[in-house]
N, C-alpha and C positions, 0 to 999 in steps of 0.2 A: 448052718450055711446054706443057702439056696444052690440049685445046681447051676444056674445063671452065674452067682457070684464065684463058684468054684471054676467054672469052665474059663471065666475072664480071668482069674488068678492065675491058672495054669497056662494059659495063653502068654500074659504078660510075664510070666517068670520062665519062658521055654528056655532062653539062650543066657538071661543074665539077671541077679537079683536086683530089682528097681525099688525105691522108696521115695518118700515125698521130696527128697532134695535131688533126685534125678531130673536132668536138664532134658527137655525135649524140643525138638525143632518143629514148628507149625507155620501155615501160611499165615500171610498177613492179609488180613481183611482189606486195608485200605490199598491192597494192589490188584483186587480182585473185581472185575467187573466186566461180565460178559465174556468170561475167558473162552468158554467152549463153543460161542456162535461161531456160526458158518457164514463167511464173508462172501460167498458166492452170490448172496441174494443182493438185489439191488437197491431194495426198501431200507433206508435207514430213518432215524426219527431225530428231527431238529427240535431243539430246546433253548429257550432264552434264559440269560441270568440276569434278573431283574436286580439292581442295587440301589438302594435307597442309603443316601449317607449325608448327614448334616443338612437334610431337607433337599438335598438334591438327588436326582434321579438319573439312572445311566441303563441304558438297555441295549448296548452294544454288544456285550461278550455274548457268545453262544458257544453250542458243542451240538455235534450229532454222535449217535451211538447205534448199533445195529439192532437193539430191542428197545422196547418200552421200558422206563423206569417205573419203580412204585411211585405212587403218590407221594411226595416229599413234603414235610412241612416246612413254612417260613422258618430260616434260622439266622442267629446273629455270626458274624464274622467280625470280629474286632468291632469298630464303630459302625459297621454295615449291617443293614439288614436284607438278607437275601432271599429271593423267592425264585425257585426253578419252575419255568411254565413250558409246557409241551405248546409247539406250535403247529407242526404238520408233518407228514412224511415228505422223504425227498428221494430223488434217484441218485443214489451214492455214484453210482458208476459214470455218469455224466460227467462230474466234475471231480473224479478221485483223485486226479494227479494235483490239482490245486488243492484240497484239503490236505493231502498228505504234505505236499510243499510246504505249505502254511504252518501246520504243526512242527514240522522240521525245523522251519526258520525260528519258530517261537522258543521251541525246547532246545535246540542247539546253538543258537546266536545269541538269544538273549538270555536264556537260562543255564547255557553251557553244560550239556550231559555230554561230557567228554567220555564217560564209560558206560554210555548206554548205546545201543544200536536201534534204530527204527525198524520195526518188524511188525506192522499191525496184525499180521495172520497169526503170528506166534505169541504175540504179547498175551499176558493174562488181563490186560486193561485195555479195554478196546473202546477208545473215545477218540475224537477228533476236534480241535478247538476251532471256532469260525468267528467272524463278526457279522453283525446285522446293521442293516440300515433302520432310517426312523421307521419304516413301514413294516417292520419285522421281517424283513426278506434277507437272504444271504448277501452281505456286500462284497461280490467275488473282485469287483474292481479295486476296492480298497485293501484286500487280500493281497492281490497281485502286486499293487504297488509297493505294499510293505516287502514283499518278498524279495523287490527288485531292488530295494535299498541296500542289500547286504554288498559291502566293498566298494559302493557307489561313491565316486569321487565328487568334490565341489567344484562347479567350472569356473566361477568367479567369485570374488571377495562378496560381491554385492548381493549374492544367494545366501549369505550368512544370515542366519535368523536367530533371535533370542528365544524362540519357541521350540528349536530344533535341539538335538543331541548330536554331538559328534564323537568320535574317536582317533585317537592319534596312532595310526596304523602300523608306524614303523617300531613303537615302543612294545616289548614283549607282552607287557600287561594289558594291552589295547585299553588304555584309561578311557572313561566317559568324561566328556568336556562341554561346557555350555559356552556360547558366544556373548560377550559383553558389549551390548551395543553401544552403551552410553560412556564408554571409557574415554576420557578426554584426550588421553595421549595416543595418537595414532602412529603406527610404525610400518614401514614398509621393508620389504626384503633385502633392499639396498643398504638400510641403515645398519650401523656398526654394532654388532654385538660386543665387540671389545676394540680397543682402539687400534688393533692390526687386522681385524677380520669382520666382515659384515654377514649378517644372518644367512644369506643365501649361501656365502662360503662356506660357513661352519656346517650346514646341513648337507650340502655337496659333498663335504670331506667325510662325513660320518656315514652317510648312506650311499650305497653303490648305485649308480646307474639312474641317477635323478637329477632331473634340471629344474632349478627354482626360477619362476619369471621374477627378477629384481624390480621391476616396475609396480608389482601388484602390491596393495595393503595386505599385512598379514592379519590374521584373525586374534583378536584378544581373548584369552580363554581361561577358564576357572575349571579346576578338578571337581568332579561330582562323586561323592561316595556310592559305591555299588550296591543296589537296594537289597537289603537283607530279608527273605521271605520267612516270618515267623507265623505260626497260627496264632489267631486272635489279635494280632497287632498289624497293622498297615503304616508304612512309614512314607512319608512326603520325600520328593527329591532332596536331598541333604547336600549342600555345598561342602566340599571337603574342607578339615581343619587347616590344611594348607592354604592360606588365602592368597597366595603369589599368582600374580597374574603372567601367564606364560602367553608368548608370542608365536603362532605357528604359521608358517607359510601354507596356504591353501592346499599345495601338493601333498601336504603331510596329512591332512584331514580326510576322512571318510564320513559319509552319515553313519549314526549308529544304527542298530538294527531296528530301533524305534525312535519316535520323536519322544519328547517329554511327555504330553498328555497320554499318549498309548502306552508309553513304559508304566506310568501310575495306574493305569487302568489293567494292562494285561499283568501286571505283577501280582495282582490279587488273585489272579486265576488259580495257582497252585493250592493255596490255603483253601479256597472255595470248593476247589475240586476234592480235596481231603475230606472236609466235610460233608459234601455231597455224597461220597462213596461210604462214608460212616453212617450217615442217616439211612442210605439205600439198604445196609445190611442191619442195622438196628430195626428199622419197620421189619424187614423178613424176620427177625427175631421176634417182634411183637406177635406177628402172623403166626409164628410157630407156636407161641405160648398160648395164643388165644385160641388155636384150633385144638391144642391137646388138653388144656385145662378144661373148656367148654363150659363154663360157668358166668362168661361176660361176652357181649359182642364188641369186636374191635371198633372203637371210635377214631375219629380222625385226630392226628395230632395239632396240639396248639404251638405256638411259635416255640423254637428251641433256642434256648441261650447258651448252652454248654456251662453250664455254672454249678456249683455246689448245691446240691439238692436239700441238703439237711436242714438249712434254716428256713427252707419254705415249706417243707412237708412233716417236721416232726410233730407239731402238734396235732396231726390227724391220727397219730397213734393214741386213740382214746382207750381208756379202762373198760371195756366192754365186756360181757362175759365171754369167757372162753370154752366154748362147747362145740359139738357138733352137729348145728344146725345149718344144713348145706342149702340155705335158699338161694336163689339166683342172686348174684352181684352185679352191679353196674360200674363198680370201681376197677382200675387198671393200671398197671405202671405206666407211666410216660416215657417219651423217648430220651429226655434229658437223664432221668434216674436210672432206666437200663444203660446208657453209655457211660454213665459214673460207674455203674455196678462192673462194666467191662475192663475198666481202665486202672492201669496199675499206677504206682507212684512215679516209677521210672519212666513214663510217658511225658512227665513234666508237664502236664495240663494244670488248671487252675483248681483242681479237684481230684480226687482218686476213691477207689474203691474201700478203704481201710475203715473208715467208719460206720459203713454199710456192712461190711463183713462183721465187725463186731455186732452190730445189732442183729444180724442173720444168724450169728452162730448162738447168741443166747438164747433167740427164739426157738431157734433148731433144736437144742439142748431141752427147752421146755416142752416142745410139741411132741418129742421122742420120749420124753420120762412120763408125759401125760398118758400118751398111748400105751406104752408098755405097762404102767400101773393099771389101765382098764383090761388089757389083755391076758395079764398074768397075776390073777389073784393071790395065787398061793405062792408066788415067789418072793424070795427074799431081798432086800437090797443089794447085796451083792451080786445075786443073778441077774437084778435088773440093771444093774451098772455096768456090768460084762455085756449085755446085750445092747444097752446105750452106747457104750464104748466103739461097739462094732459098726453102729450105724453112723456115728456122728466124726468117725475117724476121717482123715484127710486121705486115706487109700480108699475107702468107701466113695467119698465125694468125688475123687476123681475118677473113679469107674462110672460114676453117673454122669460126668461132665463128657466121656469118651461116649458112653451108650447112647446119651442124647443128643448126640452132635453138637455140642456147645463150646468145643475147645477151640474153634476158630475165630470165635467172637472175642478172645481175650485181646486187650491192647497191652503190649509189654514194652514196645521199643518207642523210645523218642522219635518223632519225625524229623530229620535233617535234610533240609532241601538242596542245599549247596555246598561245594567245597568237597574236598579228598573224604571227608566222612559222611557224603551225603548216603542217605538208604532210600529216598523216595523214588519209586519208579513212576517216570512219566509216562503218560497213557500213550499207547502205540508203541513202546519200548520193550527191549530185552537186554537182559546184562551180557555185555561182550566180553567181558574178562571172566576167564575159567576159575582162576582161583576165588576162593570166597563167592562162588556163585549163587549162594541163598541170601546174599545181603541185602537184596531189594524185594525180594519175594517171600522171606521166612524170617521168622524169629524165634529166640529161646526163651524158655523158661522152666523154673521147677515144676515139678508136678503140683506141689503145695500151691501155687499160684491159681491153678485151675480148681483145687478144691475151695481156695479163697474167693474166687468168683462165683461159685455155686452158693457159699454162704452170703457174698454180696447181694446175689439175685434173690435171696430171701428177705434180706434187710430192705431191697427196693420195693418189693412186693408188700411188705408190711407197712412201710411208710405210705404208699400211694394206693393201697386197696383196703383190706381188712383181714382180721384173722382167719377167717373162712377161706378166702380166696387165696392167702398164703397157704394154708394149709393143704388146699387141693394142687396148686403149684408143687408143693413138695411131694405129694402123693403121685403126681404124675412124673416126677423125678425117679421116682423109685424108692422114696423113704418112708418108714414104718411109721407114719404120723396119723393114720385113720385106724381105730380098733374095730375091727369086724370079726364076725364070727364066719363058719362055714358057708353059710348062705348069704355072705356080704352084707347082713344086717350090722349096724351100729350097735357095739355092746355098750351096756349099761354100767354105771360105775359101781365096783363090787362093793358089797355092804360091809361095814366096819365091823359088825357084828350081826349074828343072827338076830331077827326081830324079837324073838320069844324071850331074850335076855334082857329087854328094855328095863324091866324092874331092878334087876342086879345092878346095871348103869344108874340107876337114879339113886339105890342105895350108895354106891361108892361115891357118886357126887355130892351126896349129901353128908355123908359120915366123913370125906376128907375134905369137905369144905371148900370145894372148888369152885362156889360162886365168888370167891376172892379174885379169882383169877379174872372171871368173867367181869369183874367190877373194875381192874386194873386195865384191863384192855378196853373196856367200855364197849363190850360186845357180848350179845347174849347167845349161846349155841343153841341151836334147835335140836340138833343130835350131839347129846352131851358125851357120846362115845367118842366123838372126833377129839374133843379136848382132853378127855381121860387117856386115849390112846397115846396123843403127843406128850405125855407126862410120863409114860411108862416103859421104863427101861427094859431091856430084854431079860435081865436077871428076874425081872418080876413078871413077865409075861410067861415065863414057863407054866404049864399046868394052870393056866389063868384063862378066862373066857376071852381077854383083850390081846389083840397083837400088841407088839412094841411099838415105839415111835419110827421105827425105822424105814418101813416103806413111805410114811409120810415125810420123814427126813429127806428122802430121795427125791420127791416131787418138791419138796419146800424149798430145798436148794436151789433148783433150778428156777423156781418162782421168784425167789429174791434176787437171783442173778438177773432176771428179765427186768424185775421192776427198778433195780438199782440202774441199770442202763438206761431204761426209758427215761427216769428222773433226770440223770446226767445229761441226756440230749436235750432233753426240754430247757435246760439252762446252756444248750449249746451256744458258743460263739466261735469266732476264727481261731482263737486261740486255744479252743479244745483240741488238742491233737491225740490221734490214737493212742500213742504211749501214754498221754496224761489219762483218756478215759480209762487205759487198763490200770493204771496205778489205782484210780478212784475206784474201779471195779473189785480190784484185789483188797484196798483200804477197807472197804465197807462190809465185803462179805467173808473175811477170812475168820477163823473160829474164835480168835481171842478177843476180835471186836464184839462178835454176836455174843460171847460169853460176857463179857463186859456189861453189854446191854441188858440182856436178861436178868443180870444180878442187881445192876442199878436201878432196873424198874420195879425189883422186888418179884418177878416172874418166876424165880427159880424156886419157891419154898414148897412146891408141891410135887415136886418130882417123886416118883414112885419105882424104888428099886431095891434089891436084896443082896447089896454088896457091902460089906464094912470098910472094905480099903477104898471103893470108889466114893462111899460117903465121907471118909475122912479127907479124901482129896477135894472134896466140893467144898467141906467146912474150911479147909486150910486156905482156899483159895478165896472164900468171901470173907475171912478173918485177916486178909492180908490189909494192913492199914494204909500202906502205900497206894492200894488201888481204892480202897473204900474207906477213907475216914471216919471214925464213928460218929462225928457231930455233922457229917455233910449229907444234906438231902438228897433225895433221889434225882430232884430237877437238876441240882447242883452237878451231880455224878455225871449225868447225861451231857450236860453244857459243857464240863472241862475238857482241855485239849489234852487227851492221853496219848502216849507214846509206846502202851503195852501192847505193841501188835503180835509178838509171839513171845510167850512165856512158857518155859517148860512145864509149868506147875498147873496152868490151866486147864481143866478137866474138859475134854471134847464134849462130854454129853450136854454139857450145857449150852453150846452153839447148838447141838443136834435138836435139842428140845425147842430152840427160838425156830429153827428151820422146819420142824415138824409142826409148831403152831400155825406157821404160816399155810401150810398145805391144809391143815385142819379147818382153818376159817374159809379157804378157798371153797373146799367141798361143801363144807356146811352151809355156805352162800350162795350155793348153787352155781359154784364157777366165777363168782364174780370177783374179778380183779380190781374193780373198783371199791369194793369193800375191804379186801383184803390191803390195798394200800391205805385206806382211810383208818383202819386200825393199826398198822404198824408204823405208819409215817410219822406220829408223833414219837416215837422211840428212836427214830432214826434222822428226825428232819436237822437238827442243830449240827449233828456229827457228819450229815450229809452235807449240809453247806459248807461246813470247815473244810471237809475232805475234798471239794470241789475248788476251793479255793488253793487249799494248801494239803494235798493227800500225804498220808504217813506212806513213805515208799518201802517197798521189800527191803527189810534192813541188810540183807545180805547184796543186793545190787547196790544200795546207797554204800555200803561199807567197801565194796569193791570200788565204785566211783570215786571215794574220797582218797583212795591210794591205799586203803588196808589189805593185810596179807594175812591169809589163813597159814598158821604155822604149825598146827599138828590137830589130827583127830583119831581117837581111839576109844574101844570100848574096854572098861573094867568091871569090876564084879557088881557095882552099883549101877551102871549105865552106861551113856556114852559121854564123852568130853571133847571139847573142842577149844583150843587155844588159838586167838587172833592176835594181832598186833596192829595199832593205828600208825601213820607215818611219824609221829613224834615219838614212837618208841613204846608207849604205853599198852599194857598187855591186859586182855581180857579174856576169862574162862566162862566158857558156857557148859550147861548140862542139860540132859535130856535123854528119854527113851530109846532114840536112836540117834545116829550121828546127825541126819538132818534137822532135828529138833534141837540139838547141841549147838549144831553152826548158827541156826536162827537166835538161839537164846545169847551166844556169844557176840554176834554181830548187833543184836540189839542192844546190849548193855554198852557195847562201844559207841553205838549211834546217840543213845540216851546221854552219854557224857562227853560227845564230842565238843573239840575244842574249836 
């Protein structure tokens, strides 16, 4: 372990033991905008919010900030297309009071920020809202008139308008109402509400110190639902489900904080503002990556749609050669995909990081495995696996998120704009309530969430750039993905055997008739040593010129995992959830499935080993007529729907050879993923398609989901035994070399015969 990692670990565990499930509190990026700016300066910056919706344009909304924003791309917000345009510098101090008065009117009287206190100087979110004229100047007169509406009474019924909004001021909820100008039945305050009481008498009785003018017409009103502010969705003014017409004397009515058209316009502001701040920070993230990776020039962002990027980008992950050719790249991750990579499912967006995380996880394992293979030519598979585990651990990925200052880019909490549970900090405000003081400015997440974000970033780079740019990004993070020597030169691939032994390899190839394997694979090896090594068990490699298949199997496992995930996402649709992707991944790369494929394709016949016990186990497996009926062709075997996911009799060597073959083809083809996939896809194809439609789930998980119970697990002189029971009382017994294998076997039997 490096000194840097040791120091981090010591500091991290100085006071308490922490793991991936430890929860941490960290700042919300959505509430950070010019937090540290000094407000003594008089120069602020005016921006216009250009809104285009349903072919109609509105340029009335604007805001001022104490520093210039990063240039932001056009973005979608609901059905609106938004463009943030810088207009000019202004003297903030000249109209400071009106700017602050107008913002307070909007956020306190329109959006009801009851638990927040206006304090622009102390706020972490320094921005003030304003309105603009048609000539893009600040509309101070209109802003002042809106501020003066607060609690303003109606002077005469003739001033009631169906374009206005009103509040019934004496009711505790202060409901919004609209005036119905076309109501046929007009009522006056002197009209009787009941046989014994007029409207004027009724209201004067229930409201202290009020005088109702009995000669005036009352307002005929309908209730309006208060507008809900939601990301990606804008509502029109909706009449309440209560269709009753209410008659109110004008003495009970005040102007609402905004009229109808202004409320529709300004209600868009919070969600637009959230997107604006998110874009500002993602653009900062893009700059950070471009500056440190140094293999592409940062390009201007295209329109941002805040949508799931997998459907758009997945075809870009082509099967090129995976090598260390560090030529300059022009590809780079977009705002959309980086935002998705920072967004947890708990945020409740239309997308989340989970599938990007799965893709990043499998490429991380592949890149680390390949680099270690190059760096440690004498290390065995166990030693390589140990090093890989350290690199890909959540603990290490969390450390990298901290050291590279990426933690605060994570979005973990759903934004709630209104009500008791609101957690959105309005610009210019601070939390006035001491208890739960972090509610508006901080969020909480498990450490694993930050490790997941790192994997999602890797997936984002992979989808939107190329292998080399992704590897450069991982290298900048601090991951061991580039094999270099002491002089910082890229290492060459370790030779599979010394070149002087080529004649011996040719002899083995000829004598043991390995051309049969090439024929079945439809691939001719340039270096026959790779093929022979892939079939050589450790028991045969002792005192031999060849290494066993173990190192190749170590890399082949990662290659297969990546190719399986890539193919799965190429068939991506909206129903392919992260859980389903994981099921497919496990179904197609488990040892029993791979062993079945190897034998069904008749690729097992050249395995080289010196172990009678293992040889007998292989023979017992391939002679199992339930799996391999005598009269069944190889193609039919590959096409049938098998459920032999876990069978304690399946020799692991068969799956190991299959994975070693994948790595052997990879190295022999000069690291061509395309050739590897072309060779192995015919053996996986039908099973792949079936697994995507209906994957064979983990039998233990399926058994538990069906209501099954594990009754007993024990070890006797012959091995491990597990007894399970289905909900109908049926018992099944499983056997294996370990309790885990026995449990798999018992649950698989139960699921094979499920009722």
